[in-house]
C-alpha positions in Angstrom: 0.0 0.0 0.0 1.6 3.3 -1.0 0.9 6.6 0.6 -2.6 7.8 0.0 -3.6 4.1 -0.8 -4.4 3.3 2.9 -0.8 2.7 3.8 -0.7 2.7 7.6 2.8 4.1 7.9 5.2 6.1 5.7 7.6 3.1 5.1 7.7 -0.1 3.2 5.8 -2.8 4.9 4.9 -6.3 3.8 2.0 -8.5 4.7 2.4 -12.2 4.4 -0.4 -14.7 5.1 -1.7 -18.0 3.9 -5.4 -18.2 3.0 -7.2 -21.6 3.0 -9.2 -20.5 0.0 -8.0 -19.1 -3.3 -8.4 -15.4 -3.8 -10.2 -14.1 -6.9 -7.1 -12.3 -8.1 -5.3 -15.7 -8.5 -7.5 -16.8 -11.4 -9.2 -13.8 -12.9 -8.6 -13.5 -16.7 -6.4 -10.7 -18.0 -5.6 -9.1 -21.4 -2.0 -9.2 -22.6 -0.5 -5.7 -22.9 3.2 -6.2 -23.6 6.0 -8.5 -22.5 5.2 -9.9 -19.1 2.5 -7.4 -18.4 -1.3 -7.9 -18.6 -4.3 -5.7 -17.9 -6.9 -6.5 -15.3 -10.2 -5.2 -16.8 -13.0 -7.5 -15.8 -12.5 -6.8 -12.1 -14.0 -4.2 -9.8 -10.7 -2.2 -9.8 -8.7 -2.4 -13.0 -4.9 -2.9 -12.7 -1.8 -4.4 -14.0 -0.7 -8.0 -13.6 2.8 -9.1 -14.2 3.6 -12.8 -14.6 7.0 -14.2 -13.9 8.1 -16.0 -17.0 11.7 -17.0 -16.6 13.6 -13.7 -16.0 13.2 -12.3 -12.5 15.4 -9.3 -13.3 13.2 -8.3 -16.3 10.0 -8.8 -14.1 11.5 -6.5 -11.4 12.6 -3.9 -14.0 9.1 -3.7 -15.6 7.4 -3.5 -12.2 9.9 -0.8 -11.2 9.1 1.2 -14.4 5.4 1.1 -13.6 5.8 2.1 -10.0 8.1 4.9 -11.0 5.5 6.2 -13.5 2.8 6.0 -10.8 5.1 7.9 -8.4 5.9 10.6 -11.0 2.2 11.2 -11.5 1.5 11.0 -7.8 -0.9 8.1 -8.3 -1.4 5.9 -5.2 -1.2 2.2 -5.7 -1.4 -1.1 -4.0 0.7 -4.1 -5.0 0.7 -7.8 -4.2 2.5 -10.9 -5.2 0.7 -14.3 -5.2 0.7 -17.7 -6.9 -2.0 -18.0 -9.5 -3.2 -19.4 -12.8 -1.1 -18.6 -15.9 -2.1 -15.3 -17.5 -2.1 -17.1 -20.9 -4.2 -20.2 -21.7 -2.4 -23.5 -21.3 -3.1 -27.0 -22.7 -2.7 -28.5 -19.2 -5.9 -29.6 -17.5 -4.5 -28.4 -14.2 -1.9 -25.7 -15.0 1.2 -25.2 -12.9 0.8 -22.1 -10.7 2.8 -19.0 -11.7 3.8 -15.9 -9.7 1.5 -13.0 -10.4 2.4 -9.5 -9.3 -0.7 -7.2 -9.3 -0.5 -3.4 -9.2 -3.7 -1.4 -8.7 -3.5 2.4 -9.3 -6.2 3.9 -7.1 -7.9 7.2 -6.2 -6.1 8.9 -3.4 -7.6 7.8 -0.1 -8.0 11.5 1.0 -10.2 12.1 -2.0 -12.5 9.2 -1.3 -15.9 9.8 0.3 -16.3 9.2 4.0 -19.2 6.8 3.6 -17.2 3.8 2.3 -18.2 0.6 4.0 -14.6 -0.4 4.4 -11.2 0.9 3.4 -10.0 -1.0 0.3 -6.3 -1.7 0.3 -4.3 -4.6 -1.0 -6.1 -7.4 0.9 -9.5 -6.1 -0.2 -8.4 -5.5 -3.8 -7.2 -9.1 -4.0 -10.6 -10.4 -2.8 -10.0 -10.9 0.9 -12.4 -8.5 2.5 -11.5 -7.4 6.0 -14.4 -6.0 8.0 -14.0 -4.5 11.5 -17.7 -4.4 12.4 -19.7 -7.5 13.2 -23.0 -6.0 12.1 -21.5 -5.0 8.8 -20.0 -8.5 8.4 -23.4 -10.1 8.9 -25.3 -7.7 6.5 -22.9 -6.7 3.7 -23.7 -8.0 0.2 -21.5 -8.9 -2.7 -22.9 -6.0 -4.6 -22.0 -3.6 -1.8 -18.5 -5.0 -1.7 -18.0 -4.6 -5.4 -19.5 -1.0 -5.3 -17.1 -0.1 -2.5 -14.1 -1.4 -4.5 -15.2 0.3 -7.7 -15.3 3.7 -5.8 -11.5 3.4 -5.3 -10.7 2.8 -8.9 -9.2 5.5 -11.2 -11.7 6.8 -13.7 -11.8 4.8 -16.9 -10.1 7.5 -19.1 -7.3 8.1 -16.5 -6.6 4.3 -16.3 -6.5 3.9 -20.1 -4.2 6.9 -20.4 -1.9 5.3 -17.8 -2.0 2.0 -19.7 -1.0 3.7 -22.9 1.8 5.7 -21.3 3.2 2.6 -19.7 3.1 0.7 -23.0 4.9 3.6 -24.8 7.5 3.7 -22.0 8.2 0.0 -22.3 8.3 0.2 -26.2 10.8 3.1 -26.0 13.1 1.1 -23.7 12.8 -2.0 -26.0 13.8 0.0 -29.1 
């Protein structure tokens, strides 16, 4: 969680946990953008998904380029790494899990309305919804969860412009 994306402190911090159930982000379909980067479109909050192919250095470089672009534009973001299904179709009936790195550019938390049902950060964006109110836990609906997540997303045009800028940046570096 970056600053203004519900980071709790002004420093790098990591969360590590093991869920007994798969998270939606581990199997959601994505559209190929360029190299090891895919776009998460059919999800409440659009984002970027990088898949580790064989070159960890190249993966780290591409993620670094995206995060640098987000920081230059003062766009808050959340990032997670998880095992998941391959981003591209495979012939295997049960595909080998791959490493997915997901980056969600989001609306700054200080610009979000006060009436959000929960504060979406990396756990919630991945599909693990943390609620700190028992009554809300008992009554919240899937529609309310999706609506709350969508309210944190960048507007469509801003996200598409970011996708195009990132793609141009990668292409310039490749040339």
